SENU-646530 format. One line per field, with one value per atom (N, C-alpha, C): atom name; residue number from 1; y, z, x; residue in one letter. Coordinates in steps of 0.02 Angstrom, whole numbers. Last residue first. Example, Ala and Ser with C-alpha at 12.3 -4.5 7.8 and 13.67 -1.06 7.14 Angstrom:
! residues 2
atom	[N,CA,C,N,CA,C] $
nr	[2,2,2,1,1,1] $
y	[-112,-53,2,-284,-225,-165] $
z	[354,357,394,390,390,390] $
x	[642,684,645,660,615,660] $
rest	[S,S,S,A,A,A] $
END
This chain:
! residues 266
atom	[N,CA,C,N,CA,C,N,CA,C,N,CA,C,N,CA,C,N,CA,C,N,CA,C,N,CA,C,N,CA,C,N,CA,C,N,CA,C,N,CA,C,N,CA,C,N,CA,C,N,CA,C,N,CA,C,N,CA,C,N,CA,C,N,CA,C,N,CA,C,N,CA,C,N,CA,C,N,CA,C,N,CA,C,N,CA,C,N,CA,C,N,CA,C,N,CA,C,N,CA,C,N,CA,C,N,CA,C,N,CA,C,N,CA,C,N,CA,C,N,CA,C,N,CA,C,N,CA,C,N,CA,C,N,CA,C,N,CA,C,N,CA,C,N,CA,C,N,CA,C,N,CA,C,N,CA,C,N,CA,C,N,CA,C,N,CA,C,N,CA,C,N,CA,C,N,CA,C,N,CA,C,N,CA,C,N,CA,C,N,CA,C,N,CA,C,N,CA,C,N,CA,C,N,CA,C,N,CA,C,N,CA,C,N,CA,C,N,CA,C,N,CA,C,N,CA,C,N,CA,C,N,CA,C,N,CA,C,N,CA,C,N,CA,C,N,CA,C,N,CA,C,N,CA,C,N,CA,C,N,CA,C,N,CA,C,N,CA,C,N,CA,C,N,CA,C,N,CA,C,N,CA,C,N,CA,C,N,CA,C,N,CA,C,N,CA,C,N,CA,C,N,CA,C,N,CA,C,N,CA,C,N,CA,C,N,CA,C,N,CA,C,N,CA,C,N,CA,C,N,CA,C,N,CA,C,N,CA,C,N,CA,C,N,CA,C,N,CA,C,N,CA,C,N,CA,C,N,CA,C,N,CA,C,N,CA,C,N,CA,C,N,CA,C,N,CA,C,N,CA,C,N,CA,C,N,CA,C,N,CA,C,N,CA,C,N,CA,C,N,CA,C,N,CA,C,N,CA,C,N,CA,C,N,CA,C,N,CA,C,N,CA,C,N,CA,C,N,CA,C,N,CA,C,N,CA,C,N,CA,C,N,CA,C,N,CA,C,N,CA,C,N,CA,C,N,CA,C,N,CA,C,N,CA,C,N,CA,C,N,CA,C,N,CA,C,N,CA,C,N,CA,C,N,CA,C,N,CA,C,N,CA,C,N,CA,C,N,CA,C,N,CA,C,N,CA,C,N,CA,C,N,CA,C,N,CA,C,N,CA,C,N,CA,C,N,CA,C,N,CA,C,N,CA,C,N,CA,C,N,CA,C,N,CA,C,N,CA,C,N,CA,C,N,CA,C,N,CA,C,N,CA,C,N,CA,C,N,CA,C,N,CA,C,N,CA,C,N,CA,C,N,CA,C,N,CA,C,N,CA,C,N,CA,C,N,CA,C,N,CA,C,N,CA,C,N,CA,C,N,CA,C,N,CA,C,N,CA,C,N,CA,C,N,CA,C,N,CA,C,N,CA,C,N,CA,C,N,CA,C,N,CA,C,N,CA,C,N,CA,C,N,CA,C,N,CA,C,N,CA,C,N,CA,C,N,CA,C,N,CA,C,N,CA,C,N,CA,C,N,CA,C,N,CA,C,N,CA,C,N,CA,C,N,CA,C,N,CA,C,N,CA,C,N,CA,C,N,CA,C,N,CA,C,N,CA,C,N,CA,C,N,CA,C,N,CA,C,N,CA,C,N,CA,C,N,CA,C,N,CA,C,N,CA,C,N,CA,C,N,CA,C,N,CA,C,N,CA,C,N,CA,C,N,CA,C,N,CA,C,N,CA,C,N,CA,C,N,CA,C,N,CA,C,N,CA,C,N,CA,C,N,CA,C,N,CA,C,N,CA,C,N,CA,C,N,CA,C,N,CA,C,N,CA,C,N,CA,C,N,CA,C,N,CA,C,N,CA,C,N,CA,C,N,CA,C,N,CA,C,N,CA,C,N,CA,C,N,CA,C,N,CA,C,N,CA,C,N,CA,C,N,CA,C,N,CA,C,N,CA,C,N,CA,C,N,CA,C,N,CA,C,N,CA,C,N,CA,C,N,CA,C,N,CA,C,N,CA,C,N,CA,C,N,CA,C,N,CA,C,N,CA,C,N,CA,C,N,CA,C,N,CA,C,N,CA,C,N,CA,C] $
nr	[266,266,266,265,265,265,264,264,264,263,263,263,262,262,262,261,261,261,260,260,260,259,259,259,258,258,258,257,257,257,256,256,256,255,255,255,254,254,254,253,253,253,252,252,252,251,251,251,250,250,250,249,249,249,248,248,248,247,247,247,246,246,246,245,245,245,244,244,244,243,243,243,242,242,242,241,241,241,240,240,240,239,239,239,238,238,238,237,237,237,236,236,236,235,235,235,234,234,234,233,233,233,232,232,232,231,231,231,230,230,230,229,229,229,228,228,228,227,227,227,226,226,226,225,225,225,224,224,224,223,223,223,222,222,222,221,221,221,220,220,220,219,219,219,218,218,218,217,217,217,216,216,216,215,215,215,214,214,214,213,213,213,212,212,212,211,211,211,210,210,210,209,209,209,208,208,208,207,207,207,206,206,206,205,205,205,204,204,204,203,203,203,202,202,202,201,201,201,200,200,200,199,199,199,198,198,198,197,197,197,196,196,196,195,195,195,194,194,194,193,193,193,192,192,192,191,191,191,190,190,190,189,189,189,188,188,188,187,187,187,186,186,186,185,185,185,184,184,184,183,183,183,182,182,182,181,181,181,180,180,180,179,179,179,178,178,178,177,177,177,176,176,176,175,175,175,174,174,174,173,173,173,172,172,172,171,171,171,170,170,170,169,169,169,168,168,168,167,167,167,166,166,166,165,165,165,164,164,164,163,163,163,162,162,162,161,161,161,160,160,160,159,159,159,158,158,158,157,157,157,156,156,156,155,155,155,154,154,154,153,153,153,152,152,152,151,151,151,150,150,150,149,149,149,148,148,148,147,147,147,146,146,146,145,145,145,144,144,144,143,143,143,142,142,142,141,141,141,140,140,140,139,139,139,138,138,138,137,137,137,136,136,136,135,135,135,134,134,134,133,133,133,132,132,132,131,131,131,130,130,130,129,129,129,128,128,128,127,127,127,126,126,126,125,125,125,124,124,124,123,123,123,122,122,122,121,121,121,120,120,120,119,119,119,118,118,118,117,117,117,116,116,116,115,115,115,114,114,114,113,113,113,112,112,112,111,111,111,110,110,110,109,109,109,108,108,108,107,107,107,106,106,106,105,105,105,104,104,104,103,103,103,102,102,102,101,101,101,100,100,100,99,99,99,98,98,98,97,97,97,96,96,96,95,95,95,94,94,94,93,93,93,92,92,92,91,91,91,90,90,90,89,89,89,88,88,88,87,87,87,86,86,86,85,85,85,84,84,84,83,83,83,82,82,82,81,81,81,80,80,80,79,79,79,78,78,78,77,77,77,76,76,76,75,75,75,74,74,74,73,73,73,72,72,72,71,71,71,70,70,70,69,69,69,68,68,68,67,67,67,66,66,66,65,65,65,64,64,64,63,63,63,62,62,62,61,61,61,60,60,60,59,59,59,58,58,58,57,57,57,56,56,56,55,55,55,54,54,54,53,53,53,52,52,52,51,51,51,50,50,50,49,49,49,48,48,48,47,47,47,46,46,46,45,45,45,44,44,44,43,43,43,42,42,42,41,41,41,40,40,40,39,39,39,38,38,38,37,37,37,36,36,36,35,35,35,34,34,34,33,33,33,32,32,32,31,31,31,30,30,30,29,29,29,28,28,28,27,27,27,26,26,26,25,25,25,24,24,24,23,23,23,22,22,22,21,21,21,20,20,20,19,19,19,18,18,18,17,17,17,16,16,16,15,15,15,14,14,14,13,13,13,12,12,12,11,11,11,10,10,10,9,9,9,8,8,8,7,7,7,6,6,6,5,5,5,4,4,4,3,3,3,2,2,2,1,1,1] $
y	[4836,4893,4939,4742,4785,4824,4600,4668,4696,4531,4525,4592,4391,4458,4461,4266,4280,4355,4154,4212,4245,4032,4036,4109,3859,3922,3948,3721,3740,3805,3550,3626,3668,3385,3448,3515,3234,3278,3332,3093,3137,3208,3005,2993,3030,3129,3067,3027,3213,3246,3176,3184,3186,3155,3244,3174,3133,3366,3349,3245,3417,3409,3372,3376,3343,3340,3460,3422,3365,3595,3587,3539,3552,3572,3603,3488,3438,3484,3644,3599,3556,3655,3706,3709,3559,3569,3615,3594,3535,3535,3696,3711,3658,3668,3685,3687,3580,3540,3620,3609,3636,3585,3601,3589,3604,3752,3695,3692,3869,3803,3750,4018,3961,3885,4126,4118,4062,4097,4127,4122,3957,3982,4020,3881,3886,3939,3730,3784,3806,3602,3625,3696,3437,3521,3545,3330,3376,3448,3167,3241,3266,3070,3082,3128,2917,2984,3021,2752,2795,2871,2643,2716,2721,2502,2545,2611,2377,2423,2445,2216,2232,2328,2140,2169,2191,2088,2028,2068,2163,2123,2066,2300,2244,2166,2376,2353,2299,2550,2463,2452,2670,2665,2583,2779,2716,2705,2918,2884,2810,2986,2933,2891,3153,3081,3041,3253,3204,3162,3400,3337,3310,3498,3452,3400,3661,3594,3558,3738,3725,3652,3874,3823,3793,3984,3978,3894,4123,4040,4048,4232,4223,4137,4349,4285,4281,4528,4453,4422,4685,4623,4560,4843,4798,4738,5001,4961,4879,5155,5109,5038,5346,5268,5225,5467,5412,5340,5519,5496,5480,5521,5561,5565,5429,5498,5541,5339,5362,5438,5281,5284,5327,5140,5212,5222,5010,5027,5128,4885,4963,4981,4737,4770,4864,4568,4649,4694,4422,4480,4526,4241,4319,4387,4095,4142,4182,3942,3970,4045,3811,3821,3915,3648,3706,3729,3539,3572,3643,3408,3475,3475,3311,3311,3400,3149,3234,3247,3074,3083,3161,2933,2990,3024,2793,2824,2909,2749,2772,2776,2681,2672,2750,2635,2675,2679,2528,2520,2586,2493,2511,2505,2353,2399,2416,2256,2326,2377,2130,2155,2240,2119,2143,2170,2130,2152,2171,2143,2119,2148,2106,2137,2123,2066,2042,2090,2019,2054,2044,1958,1927,1988,2038,1999,1948,2112,2155,2096,2041,2093,2096,1998,1951,1978,2141,2105,2046,2257,2182,2165,2397,2357,2289,2388,2425,2419,2359,2312,2338,2441,2368,2340,2521,2536,2493,2494,2524,2505,2361,2410,2456,2251,2255,2341,2211,2198,2202,2236,2298,2249,2275,2221,2253,2360,2344,2295,2329,2330,2323,2424,2375,2404,2443,2423,2377,2541,2459,2470,2576,2628,2546,2651,2593,2635,2729,2747,2692,2743,2690,2696,2880,2795,2788,2983,2929,2857,3135,3082,3059,3240,3274,3201,3189,3272,3256,3091,3082,3154,3125,3077,3086,3225,3271,3212,3144,3173,3222,3043,3025,3069,3131,3120,3085,3174,3214,3187,3047,3086,3152,3007,2964,3018,3133,3093,3056,3086,3147,3175,2982,2974,3050,3003,2945,2948,3089,3090,3062,3135,3078,3095,3256,3242,3163,3297,3251,3264,3281,3307,3264,3325,3310,3317,3402,3323,3294,3522,3506,3408,3500,3531,3533,3382,3394,3462,3226,3286,3327,3147,3201,3239,3002,3070,3095,2911,2931,2996,2836,2884,2875,2746,2718,2806,2742,2761,2771,2620,2667,2682,2641,2610,2637,2639,2690,2653,2583,2554,2600,2630,2640,2607,2568,2581,2580,2567,2589,2596,2540,2514,2589,2562,2502,2512,2634,2637,2561,2771,2704,2684,2860,2842,2772,2967,2879,2882,3091,3079,2996,3187,3136,3116,3351,3294,3237,3523,3471,3389,3691,3591,3548,3837,3765,3707,3986,3903,3860,4135,4086,4013,4319,4247,4202,4442,4422,4335,4613,4518,4502,4705,4706,4618,4845,4777,4781,4974,4954,4874,5002,5042,5000,4902,4910,4940,4932,4884,4872,5073,5067,4998,5052,5101,5084,4956,4910,4966,5059,5006,4967,5142,5149,5101,5055,5086,5114,5021,4971,5006,5164,5123,5065,5156,5219,5205,5061,5071,5117,5102,5034,5048,5210,5197,5137,5155,5231,5239,5063,5063,5102,5152,5117,5082,5260,5263,5212,5147,5195,5224,5114,5066,5095,5237,5218,5161,5262,5312,5274,5184,5167,5210,5206,5135,5139,5365,5333,5259,5441,5426,5361,5412,5464,5472,5321,5307,5360,5363,5328,5311,5454,5486,5454,5382,5419,5459,5271,5257,5313,5257,5290,5305,5151,5157,5192,5046,5116,5103,4955,4953,5024,4844,4893,4936,4710,4729,4794,4659,4674,4704,4536,4530,4567,4563,4566,4549,4562,4499,4498,4640,4634,4572,4695,4653,4635,4799,4807,4747,4817,4790,4795,4912,4899,4883,4894,4899,4878,4943,4878,4923,5120,5052,4998,5122,5132,5084,5082,5122,5138,5061,5014,5034,5140,5098,5023,5300,5240,5211,5434,5379,5340,5628,5538,5507] $
z	[6951,6919,6929,6911,6988,6930,6859,6856,6889,6946,6935,6908,6893,6876,6885,6971,6940,6929,6993,7003,6963,7094,7029,7035,7166,7163,7103,7187,7148,7150,7298,7250,7234,7266,7290,7288,7319,7279,7319,7286,7338,7283,7173,7243,7286,7093,7078,7119,7184,7178,7123,7191,7260,7243,7088,7131,7162,7078,7042,7067,7210,7222,7153,7150,7187,7228,7034,7027,7084,7116,7046,7034,7184,7232,7193,7092,7125,7157,7091,7040,7043,7185,7150,7089,7229,7249,7231,7162,7150,7161,7231,7150,7123,7359,7334,7260,7332,7354,7347,7184,7253,7259,7050,7057,7144,6990,7034,7043,6931,6889,6931,6884,6927,6895,6805,6859,6894,6804,6779,6834,6766,6820,6766,6683,6675,6732,6695,6744,6697,6678,6667,6671,6732,6742,6722,6698,6674,6680,6726,6751,6729,6658,6669,6661,6703,6685,6700,6737,6728,6689,6844,6799,6802,6846,6848,6812,6822,6812,6811,6915,6865,6879,7062,6991,6946,7098,7056,7027,7224,7222,7168,7211,7242,7227,7063,7109,7138,7017,7040,7079,6941,7013,6980,6896,6884,6963,6815,6875,6852,6785,6751,6789,6790,6824,6804,6758,6721,6773,6756,6809,6769,6738,6700,6750,6715,6750,6726,6658,6627,6678,6699,6704,6706,6602,6641,6637,6597,6615,6644,6467,6523,6545,6383,6388,6461,6334,6350,6375,6280,6271,6297,6323,6307,6313,6266,6277,6279,6345,6297,6322,6408,6427,6354,6500,6457,6444,6623,6617,6559,6638,6588,6573,6779,6756,6698,6756,6807,6783,6596,6634,6701,6617,6639,6665,6537,6562,6548,6477,6470,6528,6413,6455,6457,6366,6328,6395,6355,6396,6382,6272,6272,6296,6354,6307,6299,6384,6375,6333,6448,6426,6416,6507,6515,6462,6617,6554,6560,6707,6708,6627,6760,6725,6710,6815,6829,6809,6799,6745,6770,6873,6891,6826,6878,6845,6858,7021,6955,6930,7116,7106,7013,7242,7197,7188,7267,7248,7215,7360,7309,7312,7448,7461,7377,7483,7498,7503,7443,7419,7445,7530,7460,7426,7676,7633,7547,7627,7678,7636,7507,7532,7574,7473,7512,7531,7259,7340,7397,7153,7212,7265,7107,7153,7194,7058,7095,7149,6932,6961,7040,6872,6922,6946,6813,6852,6880,6762,6759,6820,6731,6712,6709,6791,6834,6823,6693,6752,6789,6607,6591,6655,6664,6617,6628,6670,6730,6722,6583,6590,6651,6634,6630,6647,6705,6628,6624,6842,6806,6723,6893,6872,6849,7052,6966,6955,7200,7149,7095,7325,7286,7238,7478,7460,7373,7523,7501,7457,7664,7623,7569,7692,7699,7647,7744,7689,7734,7750,7791,7720,7695,7676,7725,7699,7759,7753,7683,7659,7721,7687,7643,7640,7766,7784,7744,7716,7792,7808,7599,7573,7654,7618,7581,7602,7657,7700,7677,7560,7619,7673,7458,7458,7515,7538,7522,7512,7543,7611,7592,7406,7430,7504,7368,7327,7365,7442,7432,7415,7408,7458,7467,7269,7275,7339,7268,7219,7243,7363,7347,7325,7266,7284,7299,7211,7294,7315,7051,7099,7158,6968,7036,7072,6862,6878,6926,6797,6882,6856,6647,6673,6747,6631,6579,6596,6672,6697,6662,6619,6606,6635,6732,6704,6688,6852,6800,6756,6963,6935,6902,7007,6966,6946,7190,7129,7081,7293,7277,7209,7320,7295,7285,7427,7417,7382,7473,7456,7418,7560,7492,7520,7610,7619,7550,7571,7628,7648,7451,7454,7515,7397,7446,7472,7258,7291,7326,7191,7215,7269,7037,7108,7115,6993,6978,7041,6990,6927,6919,7084,7105,7016,7051,7076,7086,7137,7080,7108,7191,7210,7135,7177,7116,7159,7261,7279,7223,7226,7227,7220,7217,7224,7246,7115,7163,7161,7049,7036,7102,6984,7042,7014,6897,6890,6949,6839,6878,6901,6729,6781,6848,6636,6650,6713,6617,6640,6665,6555,6604,6662,6449,6483,6549,6377,6382,6436,6329,6382,6409,6240,6320,6363,6144,6196,6263,6089,6150,6167,6062,6134,6118,5954,6008,6047,5844,5897,5984,5818,5863,5904,5748,5827,5858,5667,5693,5778,5582,5630,5671,5541,5588,5639,5463,5534,5556,5360,5402,5447,5297,5338,5374,5259,5290,5346,5152,5230,5269,5056,5119,5176,5031,5060,5095,5098,5027,5066,5209,5184,5131,5208,5164,5134,5303,5248,5184,5402,5383,5294,5440,5426,5397,5478,5418,5385,5550,5532,5463,5734,5658,5628,5799,5809,5750,5808,5788,5782,5914,5904,5876,5964,5961,5911,6065,6003,6030,6111,6111,6085,6078,6122,6125,6023,6100,6129,5892,5905,6010,5853,5858,5904,5767,5816,5793,5707,5715,5754,5645,5691,5657,5624,5593,5656,5645,5686,5634,5551,5569,5576,5584,5564,5599,5717,5715,5659,5775,5711,5693,5920,5848,5789,5974,5969,5921,5906,5937,5942,5846,5816,5892,5873,5873,5872] $
x	[4181,4140,4133,4346,4285,4245,4403,4361,4315,4531,4472,4419,4650,4629,4563,4728,4678,4663,4878,4853,4779,4924,4904,4895,4985,4960,4947,4903,4967,4930,4884,4861,4927,4838,4876,4833,4782,4767,4814,4910,4869,4853,4956,4927,4879,5011,5000,4954,5072,5014,4986,5201,5162,5098,5242,5265,5208,5238,5215,5192,5300,5224,5203,5436,5427,5354,5459,5474,5408,5547,5459,5446,5619,5588,5504,5721,5685,5617,5768,5742,5725,5828,5802,5757,5891,5811,5784,6015,5972,5921,6050,6049,5985,6070,6030,6018,6205,6148,6082,6276,6263,6196,6402,6327,6328,6511,6486,6443,6493,6534,6532,6409,6418,6438,6357,6441,6441,6203,6255,6321,6107,6129,6203,5962,6027,6068,5879,5906,5956,5730,5801,5822,5638,5649,5730,5516,5602,5591,5430,5458,5512,5345,5416,5405,5248,5255,5316,5136,5203,5212,5066,5064,5118,5060,5001,5003,5161,5149,5080,5169,5129,5134,5167,5246,5206,5090,5078,5147,5059,5036,5063,5130,5163,5135,5122,5080,5126,5236,5205,5176,5238,5191,5192,5373,5349,5284,5448,5406,5386,5582,5538,5514,5646,5621,5575,5783,5709,5719,5881,5835,5775,6026,5934,5938,6089,6072,5991,6235,6154,6137,6318,6276,6206,6407,6378,6334,6559,6533,6463,6549,6539,6520,6651,6612,6593,6588,6644,6611,6601,6575,6622,6544,6582,6586,6537,6500,6550,6564,6569,6546,6546,6521,6543,6651,6627,6604,6715,6627,6589,6835,6808,6738,6846,6887,6863,6769,6761,6806,6680,6755,6739,6561,6581,6640,6488,6544,6555,6349,6389,6434,6386,6367,6393,6347,6350,6337,6424,6349,6375,6401,6428,6395,6427,6392,6426,6434,6461,6405,6352,6307,6343,6413,6432,6390,6292,6336,6356,6237,6273,6291,6097,6146,6176,6012,6020,6118,5893,5947,5963,5825,5844,5905,5679,5756,5751,5579,5598,5688,5444,5502,5516,5328,5358,5429,5222,5294,5275,5097,5109,5180,4976,5048,5053,4910,4873,4938,4952,4885,4853,5056,5080,4990,5118,5044,5042,5299,5238,5180,5420,5359,5307,5561,5531,5488,5536,5572,5539,5531,5568,5585,5450,5397,5464,5503,5491,5436,5561,5599,5575,5432,5465,5519,5392,5357,5416,5508,5496,5463,5513,5462,5437,5645,5581,5541,5736,5719,5657,5713,5676,5681,5788,5716,5688,5922,5868,5782,5955,5948,5902,6102,6041,6039,6224,6213,6149,6223,6263,6247,6042,6094,6150,5997,5978,6048,5937,5998,5975,5840,5832,5917,5763,5819,5833,5617,5612,5708,5546,5579,5606,5361,5430,5462,5206,5281,5308,5029,5115,5144,4951,4998,5054,4877,4890,4897,4972,4921,4920,5041,4974,4927,5144,5125,5068,5206,5179,5142,5247,5180,5154,5336,5272,5224,5439,5407,5325,5446,5433,5405,5520,5466,5438,5632,5585,5513,5700,5695,5633,5719,5687,5655,5802,5748,5697,5904,5879,5822,5965,5942,5901,5988,5942,5916,6087,6031,5965,6220,6174,6102,6327,6260,6230,6448,6454,6379,6522,6466,6451,6608,6627,6582,6615,6632,6616,6518,6552,6569,6536,6548,6589,6471,6522,6553,6405,6435,6470,6232,6335,6345,6174,6183,6248,6062,6126,6112,6006,6026,6074,5871,5930,5934,5809,5787,5859,5736,5806,5794,5565,5618,5665,5457,5506,5564,5283,5353,5391,5128,5180,5276,4991,5065,5101,4859,4872,4934,4720,4788,4802,4611,4631,4685,4641,4583,4581,4686,4735,4680,4719,4659,4668,4813,4809,4766,4817,4812,4798,4712,4776,4755,4671,4644,4721,4689,4711,4685,4655,4659,4664,4736,4693,4688,4757,4765,4731,4778,4738,4784,4787,4816,4784,4727,4720,4760,4738,4764,4765,4609,4639,4658,4532,4546,4601,4467,4453,4473,4549,4550,4531,4515,4579,4603,4400,4424,4479,4401,4361,4387,4469,4505,4450,4365,4446,4458,4272,4241,4326,4342,4314,4296,4364,4425,4387,4260,4278,4356,4210,4186,4207,4280,4285,4268,4261,4312,4327,4134,4128,4203,4154,4107,4121,4229,4260,4216,4142,4223,4248,4042,4023,4099,4109,4068,4072,4154,4213,4164,4045,4077,4109,4003,3963,3992,4104,4064,4047,4034,4123,4113,3906,3947,3989,3892,3895,3912,3747,3825,3806,3609,3645,3702,3593,3574,3605,3639,3694,3671,3545,3617,3635,3460,3424,3495,3428,3465,3456,3420,3411,3455,3469,3425,3385,3596,3572,3506,3698,3639,3615,3824,3812,3755,3927,3853,3838,4033,4000,3962,4152,4064,4042,4251,4253,4199,4248,4258,4270,4069,4133,4157,3943,3974,4028,3828,3893,3942,3674,3705,3772,3507,3573,3624,3341,3417,3450,3221,3249,3317,3134,3166,3206,3017,3076,3092,2897,2880,2965,2891,2866,2895,2950,2998,2952,2904,2888,2921,2941,2909,2911,2876,2927,2912] $
rest	[X,X,X,X,X,X,X,X,X,X,X,X,X,X,X,X,X,X,X,X,X,X,X,X,X,X,X,X,X,X,X,X,X,X,X,X,X,X,X,X,X,X,X,X,X,X,X,X,X,X,X,X,X,X,X,X,X,X,X,X,X,X,X,X,X,X,X,X,X,X,X,X,X,X,X,X,X,X,X,X,X,X,X,X,X,X,X,X,X,X,X,X,X,X,X,X,X,X,X,X,X,X,X,X,X,X,X,X,X,X,X,X,X,X,X,X,X,X,X,X,X,X,X,X,X,X,X,X,X,X,X,X,X,X,X,X,X,X,X,X,X,X,X,X,X,X,X,X,X,X,X,X,X,X,X,X,X,X,X,X,X,X,X,X,X,X,X,X,X,X,X,X,X,X,X,X,X,X,X,X,X,X,X,X,X,X,X,X,X,X,X,X,X,X,X,X,X,X,X,X,X,X,X,X,X,X,X,X,X,X,X,X,X,X,X,X,X,X,X,X,X,X,X,X,X,X,X,X,X,X,X,X,X,X,X,X,X,X,X,X,X,X,X,X,X,X,X,X,X,X,X,X,X,X,X,X,X,X,X,X,X,X,X,X,X,X,X,X,X,X,X,X,X,X,X,X,X,X,X,X,X,X,X,X,X,X,X,X,X,X,X,X,X,X,X,X,X,X,X,X,X,X,X,X,X,X,X,X,X,X,X,X,X,X,X,X,X,X,X,X,X,X,X,X,X,X,X,X,X,X,X,X,X,X,X,X,X,X,X,X,X,X,X,X,X,X,X,X,X,X,X,X,X,X,X,X,X,X,X,X,X,X,X,X,X,X,X,X,X,X,X,X,X,X,X,X,X,X,X,X,X,X,X,X,X,X,X,X,X,X,X,X,X,X,X,X,X,X,X,X,X,X,X,X,X,X,X,X,X,X,X,X,X,X,X,X,X,X,X,X,X,X,X,X,X,X,X,X,X,X,X,X,X,X,X,X,X,X,X,X,X,X,X,X,X,X,X,X,X,X,X,X,X,X,X,X,X,X,X,X,X,X,X,X,X,X,X,X,X,X,X,X,X,X,X,X,X,X,X,X,X,X,X,X,X,X,X,X,X,X,X,X,X,X,X,X,X,X,X,X,X,X,X,X,X,X,X,X,X,X,X,X,X,X,X,X,X,X,X,X,X,X,X,X,X,X,X,X,X,X,X,X,X,X,X,X,X,X,X,X,X,X,X,X,X,X,X,X,X,X,X,X,X,X,X,X,X,X,X,X,X,X,X,X,X,X,X,X,X,X,X,X,X,X,X,X,X,X,X,X,X,X,X,X,X,X,X,X,X,X,X,X,X,X,X,X,X,X,X,X,X,X,X,X,X,X,X,X,X,X,X,X,X,X,X,X,X,X,X,X,X,X,X,X,X,X,X,X,X,X,X,X,X,X,X,X,X,X,X,X,X,X,X,X,X,X,X,X,X,X,X,X,X,X,X,X,X,X,X,X,X,X,X,X,X,X,X,X,X,X,X,X,X,X,X,X,X,X,X,X,X,X,X,X,X,X,X,X,X,X,X,X,X,X,X,X,X,X,X,X,X,X,X,X,X,X,X,X,X,X,X,X,X,X,X,X,X,X,X,X,X,X,X,X,X,X,X,X,X,X,X,X,X,X,X,X,X,X,X,X,X,X,X,X,X,X,X,X,X,X,X,X,X,X,X,X,X,X,X,X,X,X,X,X,X,X,X,X,X,X,X,X,X,X,X,X,X,X,X,X,X,X,X,X,X,X,X,X,X,X,X,X,X,X,X,X,X,X] $
END
C-alpha cells in the first residue's frame, strides 16, 4: 500500500457549483482512452452533484425576515416636515368619474406614517399651482417656496410632489373549459373580459425650507390590472399606494422590508 507521499499527482475536476473531486488512484483512468476518461470524469462529477443537491433540498427550510434599510437622504439638524399639497393629474379612460380626493388620502397617510416612525413634527402646507405654469416647474422653483409662510425655516423640510393617477381599459380574451350538465361533454369557450388598469406614479421632492432649494428627488410608480372591474374605488387606490408609502417615508426614516430566506440544514 502506498503512503500519501508516494501517490501519483492528483487529478482534479472542478465544477461551477464549487465542489472539487480528487482522484487519488489514476491507474484505471490512465488505461482508458482520452474520450472515455473524459466521459468517466463527467459522469462521476454529475452523480455526486445530484447527490449533494438532493441532500440540500431535503434539509432546507424557508423563513421570513425583516431587512432594515437606511434612509435615502440623511437629514441632519431638521426637526419639522411640512407636507405640501400634491399636484394631481391623470387620464381616466374607463372610469371617467373618479370620486377620490387623492391629495387628501396621500397627505393623511404620510402624516400618520411619519408620526408613528419618526420624531419629526409634521405640519400641513397649503399651496396653489398657478394655472399657467406646469407643476413640475413650480415645485422646483425656489422663489415659489420662499413666498410661503413657514415658521422655523432653518430646521424645516418641505415634502412635495406631483401625482399621476390614471385608469385605462385593458380588454382581453379569456379561455375557459365548460361542461354540459346533461351530456357531461366539455368544450373550450373564449370570451372577452373587461379589465381595469390602474397606474399610480408619484414624483417626490424634498425642499429645504431655508432657501427653497431642492435636496432630493425620486419617482415612484406602481400599476396593476384588475379583472371584471370597471369602477375605481378607494380600496383599489390604496392597493397601489400602500406599496409606495413606505418608500416615501423611507427617504427620511429607517424602515424594514419583508423578505424570505432559505436555510440549508445539515
